[in-house]
C-alpha positions in Angstrom: -116.1 23.5 24.1 -118.3 23.3 27.6 -118.7 20.6 29.2 -123.2 20.8 28.7 -122.8 20.6 25.2 -120.9 17.1 26.2 -122.9 15.4 28.3 -125.7 13.5 26.0 -123.4 10.7 24.2 -121.8 11.8 21.0 -122.7 9.3 17.8 -119.0 9.5 16.9 -115.6 10.9 19.3 -115.3 14.1 17.0 -111.5 15.7 16.8 -111.9 18.3 19.5 -114.1 15.9 22.2 -110.7 13.4 21.3 -108.6 16.6 21.8 -110.1 17.4 25.5 -109.8 13.7 26.6 -106.4 13.6 25.6 -105.6 17.4 27.7 -107.3 15.2 31.1 -104.5 13.1 30.5 -102.2 14.7 29.4 -102.7 16.6 33.6 -102.5 13.6 35.3 -99.3 12.1 32.8 -97.3 14.8 32.0 -96.6 13.4 28.4 -98.7 13.7 24.6 -98.1 10.0 24.0 -98.9 8.9 27.2 -102.0 11.1 27.4 -103.1 9.6 23.7 -102.5 6.4 24.8 -104.5 6.5 27.6 -107.2 7.9 26.0 -107.1 4.7 23.4 -106.9 2.8 26.2 -110.3 4.6 27.9 -112.4 4.6 24.9 -111.8 1.1 24.1 -112.8 0.4 27.3 -115.9 2.8 27.4 -116.6 0.7 23.6 -117.0 -2.8 25.7 -118.5 -1.5 28.6 -121.3 0.7 26.9 -123.9 -1.2 28.5 -122.8 0.1 32.0 -123.7 3.3 31.2 -126.6 3.9 32.4 -127.5 7.2 31.8 -126.7 8.6 28.3 -127.1 12.4 30.4 -124.1 11.4 32.1 -121.7 10.2 29.0 -118.7 12.8 29.9 -118.3 12.5 33.3 -118.3 8.7 32.5 -115.3 9.2 30.3 -113.7 11.4 32.1 -113.7 9.0 34.5 -112.7 6.2 32.7 -109.5 8.2 30.9 -108.6 9.2 34.9 -108.7 5.8 35.9 -106.5 4.8 32.8 -103.9 7.2 33.3 -103.5 6.1 37.1 -103.4 3.0 36.1 -100.8 4.0 33.1 -98.9 5.6 36.2 -98.9 3.1 38.3 -96.9 1.0 35.5 -94.3 3.3 35.3 -90.8 2.8 36.9 -88.7 4.5 38.7 -86.3 2.9 35.9 -88.5 4.1 33.7 -88.8 8.0 34.5 -85.1 8.3 35.1 -84.2 6.8 31.3 -87.3 9.5 29.9 -84.7 11.7 31.8 -81.3 11.6 31.0 -82.9 10.6 27.5 -84.3 14.3 27.4 -88.3 13.1 26.1 -88.9 14.3 30.1 -89.3 18.1 30.6 -88.9 17.6 34.5 -85.4 18.3 35.9 -83.8 16.3 38.6 -83.6 17.6 42.1 -79.8 17.6 41.0 -80.5 19.7 37.7 -83.2 22.0 39.7 -80.6 23.0 42.2 -77.1 23.5 40.0 -79.3 25.4 37.4 -79.0 29.4 38.1 -82.7 30.8 35.9 -81.3 33.0 33.5 -85.2 35.5 33.6 -88.5 35.1 35.1 -89.2 32.6 32.1 -86.9 30.3 33.0 -88.4 30.7 36.9 -91.9 30.2 35.5 -90.9 26.6 33.5 -89.0 25.3 37.0 -91.6 26.0 39.0 -94.1 24.3 37.1 -91.9 21.4 36.9 -91.8 21.6 40.4 -95.3 21.6 41.0 -96.2 19.5 38.8 -93.4 16.8 40.2 -95.2 17.8 44.4 -98.7 17.1 42.1 -98.2 14.2 40.9 -96.8 12.5 44.3 -99.6 13.1 46.0 -102.1 10.1 47.0 -104.5 9.8 44.1 -107.6 10.7 45.4 -106.1 13.9 46.2 -103.9 14.0 42.7 -107.2 14.0 40.9 -109.3 15.8 42.8 -106.9 19.0 42.4 -106.3 18.4 38.5 -109.5 18.2 37.7 -110.3 21.7 39.7 -107.2 23.5 39.1 -105.8 22.8 36.5 -109.2 21.5 34.1 -111.6 24.2 36.1 -114.0 21.7 36.6 -117.2 22.7 39.2 -117.2 20.3 42.8 -120.1 18.6 41.6 -118.8 17.5 38.2 -115.6 15.8 39.7 -118.0 14.7 42.4 -119.1 12.6 39.2 -116.7 11.9 37.6 -114.4 10.6 41.3 -117.6 8.5 42.3 -118.2 10.0 45.4 -120.3 13.2 47.3 -119.4 17.0 46.7 -118.1 17.4 49.8 -115.6 14.7 49.7 -113.8 16.0 46.5 -113.8 19.6 48.7 -111.7 18.0 51.5 -109.9 16.4 48.5 -109.0 19.4 47.3 -107.9 20.9 50.9 -106.0 18.7 51.9 -104.0 18.4 48.6 -103.5 22.2 48.8 -102.3 22.4 52.1 -99.9 19.2 51.3 -99.0 21.1 48.3 -98.1 24.3 50.3 -96.5 22.4 52.9 -94.3 20.4 50.7 -93.5 23.5 48.5 -92.7 26.0 50.9 -90.6 23.7 53.3 -88.4 22.3 50.3 -87.8 25.5 48.5 -87.5 28.3 51.0 -87.7 31.2 48.3 -90.5 29.6 47.3 -93.4 32.8 47.5 -97.1 31.6 48.0 -99.1 33.1 45.4 -101.9 34.8 48.3 -99.0 36.4 51.3 -99.6 36.3 54.3 -100.9 39.3 56.8 -100.4 39.5 60.4 -102.7 40.4 62.8 -101.0 44.0 62.6 -101.3 44.3 58.7 -105.0 43.6 58.5 -106.2 46.1 60.8 -107.0 49.7 60.2 
């Protein structure tokens, strides 16, 4: 469902729209039930604050902003102890640092899953604005202008947050995982000349 279809406020929250909001929330909290809780809370909050929406043509951006803020608030509420308990119970799919080092991946699929978990944890540790910008841009595929509406900042500022987040991720992943390869190969000056 394209974002243009979601611009005007719907008469009711359809399952397709709710699923899109849950998917967005999942990208922030990485847990299905927490994502559903965040969307539930966001919908309830949106209903109580409906009068704050001045332009019904900006409903989707307004709703995404509420969902993102609920996810950030939910993330702040989780203690490190709760996260460790979920890891021990097996309900958190991300491996601890020791488990990651001890594990020997059997094939490329295992390596891809491990790297996805590593990247997810690295994104989780970014400052909130960088995390929101890079998540909305690269995991949700939103345009800079849409992200700017959601975050209530200028598009140029969104670009700065995305750039800074990419750089922080690159530095951290290359530093901590020497075997991590970059998506874009780094070329030397000699390789670039014909």
